[in-house]
LUMNUMI-833481 format. One record per residue (C-alpha): residue in one letter; x, y, z. Coordinates in steps of 0.25 Angstrom, whole numbers. Each point is the difference from the previous one (the first is absolute). Layout:
BEGIN
(site 'A'; (X; Y; Z))
...
# end
This chain:
BEGIN
(site 'X'; (582; 461; 313))
(site 'X'; (11; -9; -7))
(site 'X'; (1; 8; -13))
(site 'X'; (1; 13; 8))
(site 'X'; (10; -5; 9))
(site 'X'; (9; -6; -11))
(site 'X'; (-1; 14; -7))
(site 'X'; (6; 6; 13))
(site 'X'; (-12; 7; 5))
(site 'X'; (3; 5; 14))
(site 'X'; (-15; -1; 4))
(site 'X'; (-1; -14; -4))
(site 'X'; (13; -4; 7))
(site 'X'; (-6; 6; 13))
(site 'X'; (-13; -7; -1))
(site 'X'; (7; -13; -3))
(site 'X'; (9; 2; 12))
(site 'X'; (-13; 3; 9))
(site 'X'; (-6; -13; -6))
(site 'X'; (12; -9; 4))
(site 'X'; (0; 6; 14))
(site 'X'; (-14; -2; 3))
(site 'X'; (-4; -11; 10))
(site 'X'; (-14; -3; -7))
(site 'X'; (-1; -14; -5))
(site 'X'; (-6; 5; -14))
(site 'X'; (11; 10; -1))
(site 'X'; (11; -11; 3))
(site 'X'; (-6; -8; -12))
(site 'X'; (0; 12; -9))
(site 'X'; (14; 4; 4))
(site 'X'; (5; -14; -3))
(site 'X'; (-6; -1; -13))
(site 'X'; (6; 14; -4))
(site 'X'; (14; -4; 5))
(site 'X'; (-1; -13; -8))
(site 'X'; (-3; 8; -13))
(site 'X'; (11; 10; 3))
(site 'X'; (11; -10; 3))
(site 'X'; (6; -1; -14))
(site 'X'; (2; 15; 1))
(site 'X'; (8; 0; 13))
(site 'X'; (14; -3; 5))
(site 'X'; (9; 10; -8))
(site 'X'; (1; 10; 10))
(site 'X'; (12; 3; 9))
(site 'X'; (-5; -3; 14))
(site 'X'; (7; 7; 12))
(site 'X'; (-3; -1; 15))
(site 'X'; (4; 11; 9))
(site 'X'; (0; -1; 15))
(site 'X'; (6; 6; 12))
(site 'X'; (-2; 5; 14))
(site 'X'; (-11; 10; 2))
(site 'X'; (6; 14; -2))
(site 'X'; (11; -5; -10))
(site 'X'; (-7; 8; -11))
(site 'X'; (-5; -11; -9))
(site 'X'; (-11; 9; -6))
(site 'X'; (10; 11; -3))
(site 'X'; (10; -10; -6))
(site 'X'; (-11; -7; -9))
(site 'X'; (-4; 14; -5))
(site 'X'; (14; 4; -3))
(site 'X'; (2; -13; -7))
(site 'X'; (-13; 0; -7))
(site 'X'; (2; 14; -6))
(site 'X'; (13; -4; -6))
(site 'X'; (-6; -12; -6))
(site 'X'; (-12; 7; -6))
(site 'X'; (10; 10; -6))
(site 'X'; (8; -12; -6))
(site 'X'; (-13; -5; -7))
(site 'X'; (-5; -10; 10))
(site 'X'; (-14; -1; 5))
(site 'X'; (0; -2; 15))
(site 'X'; (-10; -6; 9))
(site 'X'; (2; 2; 15))
(site 'X'; (-8; -10; 9))
(site 'X'; (1; 7; 14))
(site 'X'; (-5; -8; 12))
(site 'X'; (-4; 8; 12))
(site 'X'; (-2; -7; 14))
(site 'X'; (-14; -4; 4))
(site 'X'; (-4; 5; 14))
(site 'X'; (-2; -12; 10))
(site 'X'; (-11; 8; 7))
(site 'X'; (-8; 7; -11))
(site 'X'; (4; -8; -12))
(site 'X'; (3; 12; -8))
(site 'X'; (12; 6; -7))
(site 'X'; (5; 13; -4))
(site 'X'; (4; -3; -14))
(site 'X'; (8; 13; -2))
(site 'X'; (10; -4; -10))
(site 'X'; (-6; 8; -11))
(site 'X'; (3; 12; 10))
(site 'X'; (14; -4; 3))
(site 'X'; (3; -2; -15))
(site 'X'; (-7; 12; -5))
(site 'X'; (9; 3; -12))
(site 'X'; (0; -15; -5))
(site 'X'; (-15; -1; 2))
(site 'X'; (-3; 11; -10))
(site 'X'; (8; -6; -11))
(site 'X'; (-8; -7; -10))
(site 'X'; (10; -10; -2))
(site 'X'; (-1; -5; 14))
(site 'X'; (-11; -7; 8))
(site 'X'; (0; 0; 15))
(site 'X'; (-9; -10; 8))
(site 'X'; (0; 1; 15))
(site 'X'; (-6; -13; 6))
(site 'X'; (-3; -4; 15))
(site 'X'; (8; -11; 5))
(site 'X'; (-12; -6; 6))
(site 'X'; (8; -6; 11))
(site 'X'; (7; -9; -10))
(site 'X'; (14; -4; 4))
(site 'X'; (11; 2; -10))
(site 'X'; (-1; 15; -1))
(site 'X'; (-9; -1; -12))
(site 'X'; (-15; 1; -2))
(site 'X'; (-7; -13; -2))
(site 'X'; (-2; 2; -15))
(site 'X'; (14; 6; -4))
(site 'X'; (3; -11; -9))
(site 'X'; (-13; 1; -8))
(site 'X'; (1; 15; 0))
(site 'X'; (14; -1; -6))
(site 'X'; (-5; -9; -11))
(site 'X'; (-11; 10; -3))
(site 'X'; (11; 12; -1))
(site 'X'; (8; -9; -10))
(site 'X'; (-12; -2; -9))
(site 'X'; (-3; 14; 0))
(site 'X'; (14; 3; -6))
(site 'X'; (8; 4; 12))
(site 'X'; (14; -5; -2))
(site 'X'; (6; 3; 14))
(site 'X'; (-8; -4; 13))
(site 'X'; (5; 5; 13))
(site 'X'; (-6; -6; 12))
(site 'X'; (2; 8; 13))
(site 'X'; (-2; -8; 13))
(site 'X'; (-5; 4; 13))
(site 'X'; (13; -1; 7))
(site 'X'; (10; -11; 4))
(site 'X'; (-1; -11; 10))
(site 'X'; (2; -15; 1))
(site 'X'; (-13; -3; -6))
(site 'X'; (0; 11; -11))
(site 'X'; (8; -8; -11))
(site 'X'; (-11; -4; -9))
(site 'X'; (3; 12; -10))
(site 'X'; (13; -8; -3))
(site 'X'; (-8; -11; -5))
(site 'X'; (-8; 8; -10))
(site 'X'; (11; 9; -6))
(site 'X'; (12; -1; -8))
(site 'X'; (9; 9; 8))
(site 'X'; (-2; 3; 15))
(site 'X'; (6; 13; 5))
(site 'X'; (2; 3; 14))
(site 'X'; (2; 14; 5))
(site 'X'; (8; 3; 12))
(site 'X'; (3; 12; 9))
(site 'X'; (13; 5; 5))
(site 'X'; (3; 8; 13))
(site 'X'; (-11; -8; 8))
(site 'X'; (9; -7; 9))
(site 'X'; (8; -13; -3))
(site 'X'; (-4; -3; -15))
(site 'X'; (3; -15; 1))
(site 'X'; (-12; 0; 11))
(site 'X'; (-9; 3; -12))
(site 'X'; (3; -13; -7))
(site 'X'; (-10; -11; 2))
(site 'X'; (6; -13; -6))
(site 'X'; (-12; -4; -6))
(site 'X'; (-2; 13; -8))
(site 'X'; (15; 1; -4))
(site 'X'; (-1; -14; -6))
(site 'X'; (-11; 4; -10))
(site 'X'; (5; 14; -2))
(site 'X'; (6; 2; -14))
(site 'X'; (6; 13; 2))
(site 'X'; (1; 10; 12))
(site 'X'; (-1; 15; -2))
(site 'X'; (4; 9; 12))
(site 'X'; (-10; 12; -2))
(site 'X'; (0; 14; 4))
(site 'X'; (15; 1; -4))
(site 'X'; (0; 16; -1))
(site 'X'; (4; 12; 8))
(site 'X'; (7; -3; 13))
(site 'X'; (-4; -15; -1))
(site 'X'; (9; -3; -12))
(site 'X'; (12; -5; 8))
(site 'X'; (-9; -8; 10))
(site 'X'; (-7; -7; -13))
(site 'X'; (14; -3; -5))
(site 'X'; (4; -7; 13))
(site 'X'; (-13; -7; 1))
(site 'X'; (1; -5; -14))
(site 'X'; (14; -6; 3))
(site 'X'; (-5; -7; 12))
(site 'X'; (-12; -6; -8))
(site 'X'; (9; -4; -11))
(site 'X'; (9; -8; 9))
(site 'X'; (-11; -7; 7))
(site 'X'; (-7; -4; -13))
(site 'X'; (13; -5; -5))
(site 'X'; (1; -9; 11))
(site 'X'; (-14; -5; -1))
(site 'X'; (0; -2; -15))
(site 'X'; (14; -6; -2))
(site 'X'; (0; -10; -11))
(site 'X'; (-13; 4; -5))
(site 'X'; (-3; 3; -15))
(site 'X'; (-5; 15; 4))
(site 'X'; (6; 8; 11))
(site 'X'; (-9; 12; 3))
(site 'X'; (6; 13; -3))
(site 'X'; (-1; 11; 9))
(site 'X'; (-1; 15; -4))
(site 'X'; (-4; 13; 5))
(site 'X'; (-11; 9; -5))
(site 'X'; (-7; 13; 2))
(site 'X'; (-14; 3; -5))
(site 'X'; (2; 15; 2))
(site 'X'; (13; 1; -8))
(site 'X'; (-3; -11; -9))
(site 'X'; (14; -6; 2))
(site 'X'; (0; -15; 0))
(site 'X'; (-14; -2; -6))
(site 'X'; (6; -4; -14))
(site 'X'; (10; -9; 7))
(site 'X'; (-12; -7; 7))
(site 'X'; (-7; -3; -13))
(site 'X'; (12; -5; -7))
(site 'X'; (2; -10; 12))
(site 'X'; (-15; -5; -3))
(site 'X'; (4; -2; -15))
(site 'X'; (13; -7; 3))
(site 'X'; (-7; -9; 10))
(site 'X'; (-11; -4; -11))
(site 'X'; (12; -4; -9))
(site 'X'; (7; -8; 11))
(site 'X'; (-11; -9; 4))
(site 'X'; (-9; -10; -7))
(site 'X'; (-12; 8; -1))
(site 'X'; (-9; -10; -6))
(site 'X'; (3; -10; 11))
(site 'X'; (-2; 10; 11))
(site 'X'; (-14; 3; -6))
(site 'X'; (-3; -14; -1))
(site 'X'; (3; -2; 15))
(site 'X'; (-8; 12; 4))
(site 'X'; (-12; -5; -8))
(site 'X'; (1; -13; 7))
(site 'X'; (0; 7; 13))
(site 'X'; (-11; 9; -4))
(site 'X'; (-9; -12; -3))
(site 'X'; (2; -7; 13))
(site 'X'; (-2; 13; 8))
(site 'X'; (-13; 1; -7))
(site 'X'; (-4; -14; 3))
(site 'X'; (3; 3; 15))
(site 'X'; (-8; 12; 0))
(site 'X'; (-12; -7; -7))
(site 'X'; (0; -12; 9))
(site 'X'; (0; 10; 12))
(site 'X'; (-11; 7; -5))
(site 'X'; (-8; -12; -3))
(site 'X'; (3; -7; 14))
(site 'X'; (-5; 13; 7))
(site 'X'; (-13; -1; -8))
(site 'X'; (-3; -14; 6))
(site 'X'; (-13; 0; 8))
(site 'X'; (7; -6; 12))
(site 'X'; (12; 9; 0))
(site 'X'; (-4; 10; 10))
(site 'X'; (-5; -10; 10))
(site 'X'; (14; -7; -1))
(site 'X'; (7; 13; 2))
(site 'X'; (-8; 3; 12))
(site 'X'; (3; -14; 6))
(site 'X'; (15; 3; -2))
(site 'X'; (-1; 14; 6))
(site 'X'; (-8; -6; 12))
(site 'X'; (10; -10; 2))
(site 'X'; (-9; -12; -2))
(site 'X'; (7; -5; -13))
(site 'X'; (14; 0; -3))
(site 'X'; (4; 8; -12))
(site 'X'; (7; -12; -7))
(site 'X'; (-14; -7; 1))
(site 'X'; (-7; 12; -5))
(site 'X'; (9; 2; -12))
(site 'X'; (-1; -15; -4))
(site 'X'; (-16; 1; 1))
(site 'X'; (0; 13; -9))
(site 'X'; (10; -7; -10))
(site 'X'; (-8; -13; -1))
# end
């Protein structure tokens, strides 16, 4: 699988992603071994996260941007995360349908994955999938998140540039700003700036620009705000230039070192939680806590011993 993946074989990449997403213990071991072999071939791609409220047009924006990038000679991988139903546990995974033109281009690879209930607006193995795409020769990786929320900031911790798409004409634009999200945003794009909405988009951009100026005063990078339309193509090139400018303005090597450190400890947390739940007495302790016969603090201490 390694040689086929390094040769850019799409089938090998798809199988490798399925392997790293598997929850089987033997598959985890195989995936870990594969990733370790591939590490020297990763890290060269431009990693961009794209988030925004549901309905803002993330998929159409990514398709418009992706089409321009492949025409410019790039190979583009899109990692699109669909929310997992809390009832059925299933996902629609319809991004290939929403990105019909881009999905047919041989220079692009689109992989929809279920979030699996993972916080951060990304799938549980998005980081690993990103490395696989880089090893397969994709020099731009676009990560589309589920949507925005206070906990959905994990994508900023695995990408070089974090784009936040906003809407205009949906009420008081400043109400759409969540401080936590704005603090990690590297750029804002007011989307759907076409037709009768052009004027509203311009006004919204001015409001966001003022708010971000106050929030980021004195910092090395003040997130620029622009408008764009995936229908007319206006502003798409500008958004990409912002990505390139941001990469030049930050210490990318240090940023990725920080991200790698965070990834390590998040994996440790995940592994510890999985092993603690596998303890023979875990269910009995949980039942005692639920029944009210054991304080949760005592139960936690026993599980962690």
